C-alpha positions as CSV (number, residue, x, y, z in Angstrom):
1,M,57.9,92.4,35.7
2,T,61.3,92.9,37.4
3,S,62.2,96.5,38.4
4,A,65.7,97.7,39.2
5,I,67.2,100.6,41.1
6,V,70.8,101.4,40.3
7,F,72.9,103.7,42.5
8,D,76.1,105.8,42.3
9,I,78.3,105.4,45.4
10,D,80.3,108.5,46.2
11,G,78.1,111.3,47.3
12,T,75.0,109.2,47.0
13,L,75.3,106.3,49.3
14,A,78.6,107.2,51.1
15,D,79.7,110.6,52.3
16,T,83.1,110.2,50.6
17,P,83.5,113.3,48.4
18,S,85.2,115.4,51.2
19,A,87.6,112.5,52.1
20,I,88.3,111.7,48.5
21,A,88.8,115.4,47.6
22,E,91.2,115.8,50.5
23,L,93.2,112.8,49.4
24,I,93.3,113.8,45.7
25,G,94.3,117.3,46.6
26,D,97.1,116.1,48.8
27,V,98.4,113.7,46.1
28,V,98.5,116.3,43.3
29,R,100.0,119.0,45.6
30,G,102.7,116.5,46.4
31,L,103.5,116.4,42.6
32,G,103.6,120.2,42.3
33,A,100.0,121.2,41.4
34,S,98.1,123.8,43.4
35,P,94.4,123.4,42.6
36,S,91.6,125.1,44.5
37,R,89.3,123.0,46.7
38,A,86.5,123.6,44.3
39,E,88.5,122.3,41.4
40,V,89.4,119.1,43.3
41,L,85.9,118.5,44.6
42,A,84.6,118.8,41.0
43,T,86.6,115.7,40.1
44,V,84.9,113.4,42.7
45,G,82.8,110.7,41.0
46,K,84.7,111.0,37.7
47,P,87.4,108.5,36.4
48,L,90.5,108.9,38.6
49,E,93.2,109.0,36.0
50,A,91.5,111.7,33.9
51,S,90.8,113.7,37.0
52,L,94.3,113.6,38.2
53,A,95.7,114.4,34.8
54,G,93.4,117.5,34.6
55,L,94.5,118.7,38.0
56,L,98.2,118.1,37.1
57,G,97.9,119.7,33.7
58,V,99.3,116.7,31.9
59,S,97.9,114.0,29.7
60,V,96.3,110.8,31.0
61,D,99.2,108.8,29.6
62,D,101.8,111.0,31.3
63,D,104.1,109.4,33.9
64,A,102.9,111.9,36.5
65,T,99.3,110.7,36.1
66,A,100.4,107.1,36.7
67,E,102.4,108.2,39.8
68,A,99.5,110.2,41.2
69,A,97.1,107.3,40.7
70,A,99.5,104.9,42.4
71,R,99.9,107.3,45.4
72,Y,96.1,107.7,45.6
73,R,95.4,104.0,45.6
74,A,98.1,103.3,48.1
75,R,96.5,105.7,50.6
76,F,92.9,105.0,49.8
77,A,92.4,102.3,52.4
78,A,94.0,104.2,55.3
79,D,92.5,107.6,54.4
80,V,89.0,106.6,53.3
81,L,88.1,102.9,53.8
82,S,89.2,102.9,57.4
83,R,86.2,105.0,58.3
84,G,84.0,102.0,57.5
85,P,80.2,102.2,58.0
86,A,80.6,105.7,59.3
87,L,81.0,106.8,55.7
88,L,77.4,105.9,54.9
89,L,74.9,108.6,54.7
90,P,72.0,108.5,57.3
91,G,69.3,106.0,56.3
92,V,71.2,104.2,53.6
93,P,71.3,100.6,55.1
94,E,67.7,100.8,56.2
95,G,66.6,102.2,52.9
96,L,68.4,99.6,50.8
97,D,66.9,96.9,53.0
98,R,63.4,98.3,52.5
99,L,63.9,98.3,48.7
100,R,65.1,94.7,48.7
101,A,62.3,93.6,51.0
102,A,59.8,95.1,48.5
103,G,61.3,92.9,45.7
104,H,63.5,95.4,43.9
105,L,66.8,94.3,42.4
106,L,69.6,96.7,43.3
107,G,72.7,97.6,41.5
108,V,75.6,100.0,41.4
109,A,77.0,101.9,38.4
110,T,80.1,103.8,39.5
111,S,83.1,105.6,37.9
112,K,85.3,103.7,40.4
113,I,87.3,100.8,39.1
114,S,86.2,97.4,40.3
115,T,88.8,96.9,43.1
116,S,88.1,100.3,44.6
117,A,84.3,100.0,44.4
118,L,84.1,96.6,45.9
119,A,86.5,97.6,48.7
120,L,84.4,100.6,49.6
121,L,81.1,98.6,49.5
122,E,82.7,95.9,51.6
123,A,84.2,98.4,54.1
124,T,80.8,100.1,54.6
125,G,79.0,96.8,55.0
126,I,76.5,97.1,52.2
127,L,78.1,95.0,49.4
128,D,75.6,92.2,50.0
129,R,72.6,94.5,49.3
130,F,73.5,94.7,45.6
131,D,72.8,92.2,42.8
132,T,75.3,93.7,40.5
133,V,78.2,96.2,40.7
134,V,79.2,97.7,37.4
135,C,82.4,99.8,37.3
136,H,84.3,102.1,34.9
137,D,86.8,99.3,34.0
138,M,84.0,96.9,33.0
139,V,82.6,98.9,30.1
140,E,83.9,100.5,26.9
141,R,82.7,104.0,27.8
142,G,82.2,105.5,31.2
143,K,79.8,108.2,32.4
144,P,78.2,110.2,30.8
145,H,77.7,107.5,28.2
146,P,75.0,105.0,29.0
147,D,77.2,101.9,28.9
148,M,77.3,101.3,32.7
149,A,73.6,101.8,33.2
150,L,72.8,99.5,30.3
151,R,75.1,96.9,31.6
152,S,73.5,97.1,35.0
153,L,70.0,96.6,33.5
154,A,71.2,93.7,31.4
155,D,72.8,92.0,34.5
156,L,69.6,92.5,36.5
157,G,67.2,91.5,33.6
158,A,65.2,94.7,34.2
159,P,63.7,97.1,31.6
160,A,64.7,100.7,31.7
161,A,61.0,101.8,31.8
162,R,60.5,100.2,35.2
163,S,63.9,101.2,36.7
164,W,65.6,104.1,38.3
165,Y,69.1,105.6,38.7
166,V,70.1,107.6,41.8
167,G,73.1,109.8,41.7
168,D,74.6,113.1,42.8
169,T,76.2,114.5,39.6
170,V,75.2,115.9,36.2
171,T,77.1,113.1,34.6
172,D,75.0,110.6,36.5
173,M,71.8,112.2,35.2
174,T,73.2,112.3,31.7
175,M,74.1,108.7,31.7
176,A,70.8,107.6,33.2
177,R,68.8,109.6,30.7
178,A,70.8,108.2,27.8
179,A,69.8,104.7,29.0
180,A,66.1,105.8,29.4
181,L,66.1,105.3,33.2
182,R,64.0,107.5,35.5
183,T,66.2,109.5,37.8
184,V,66.6,110.8,41.3
185,G,69.2,113.4,41.9
186,V,70.6,114.0,45.4
187,S,71.7,117.5,46.2
188,Y,73.8,116.5,49.2
189,G,76.7,115.2,47.1
190,V,78.8,117.0,44.5
191,D,76.4,118.9,42.2
192,S,73.7,121.4,43.2
193,A,70.0,120.9,43.0
194,E,69.9,123.5,40.2
195,A,72.5,121.7,38.2
196,L,70.8,118.3,38.6
197,T,67.5,119.7,37.6
198,A,69.0,121.4,34.5
199,A,70.6,118.0,33.7
200,G,67.1,116.5,33.5
201,A,66.6,114.8,36.9
202,D,63.0,113.6,37.4
203,H,63.3,114.4,41.1
204,V,65.9,116.1,43.2
205,V,66.0,115.4,47.0
206,A,68.1,116.6,49.9
207,D,68.6,113.4,51.9
208,F,68.5,109.6,51.5
209,P,65.2,109.0,53.3
210,S,63.7,111.3,50.6
211,V,65.2,109.0,47.9
212,I,63.3,106.1,49.4
213,R,60.1,108.2,49.6
214,V,60.3,108.9,45.8
215,L,61.1,105.3,44.9
216,A,58.3,104.0,47.2
217,H,55.7,105.8,45.2
218,G,57.1,106.2,41.8
219,T,56.5,109.9,42.0
220,A,56.8,112.6,44.6
221,V,54.8,115.7,45.4
222,T,57.0,118.7,45.9
223,P,57.6,119.6,48.9
224,H,57.8,115.9,49.9
225,D,61.0,115.7,47.8
226,L,62.6,118.0,50.3
227,A,64.4,117.0,53.5
228,G,62.4,117.9,56.7
229,A,59.1,118.0,54.8
230,S,55.9,116.4,56.0
231,P,56.0,112.7,57.1
232,E,56.3,110.0,54.5
233,P,52.8,108.9,53.3
234,T,51.8,105.3,53.8
235,G,52.0,102.8,51.0
236,A,54.1,99.8,49.9
237,L,56.9,99.9,47.5
238,T,55.9,98.5,44.1
């Protein structure tokens, strides 16, 4: 029976949160807001317009929100995409290739809109690893609702019981659990290991090779979940 592994992008596959937070902060400060770095970083991985509106202290439908979103998107290529494959976290291309070689179908479920998600995956050179890319503008309800995860499973023809979601935020874990997916939380992104565990992550790991270790065996023995632990045990992905 087909199994699927679905990934978040920002903070999970690509080290984009810092670059994105820097860009968002610059945009909203240019429109008169003065958020802290922590407030800006907390918006990464969430729908852009809602995040900008919150930082600006206006509604999503306000003209200031539309202006901020336009400024963000106009600068996204130069400020973020231009970094290309250097944005990928260590071990990501090799890990994705290993999963595909083992017969897993791979997908993405991201709060980015389609144009931004596809542009980022293309710029980093990993778009062709994925069998489906489901974005915020393709479903009725975004994270933490299960819609994107369910759409990914439907596209891949895979049951939730044999599939996984990998992400770096509490909303990722909430979405995946609502869709009955098993979960791997990564603590190198936006939310802490403690927050991911509290949100119900089945495993929490500290680097991408450890993600692959969990997925390779369907389970993990603490401390093998942790970066720098003992070498990966032998065994094929199933």
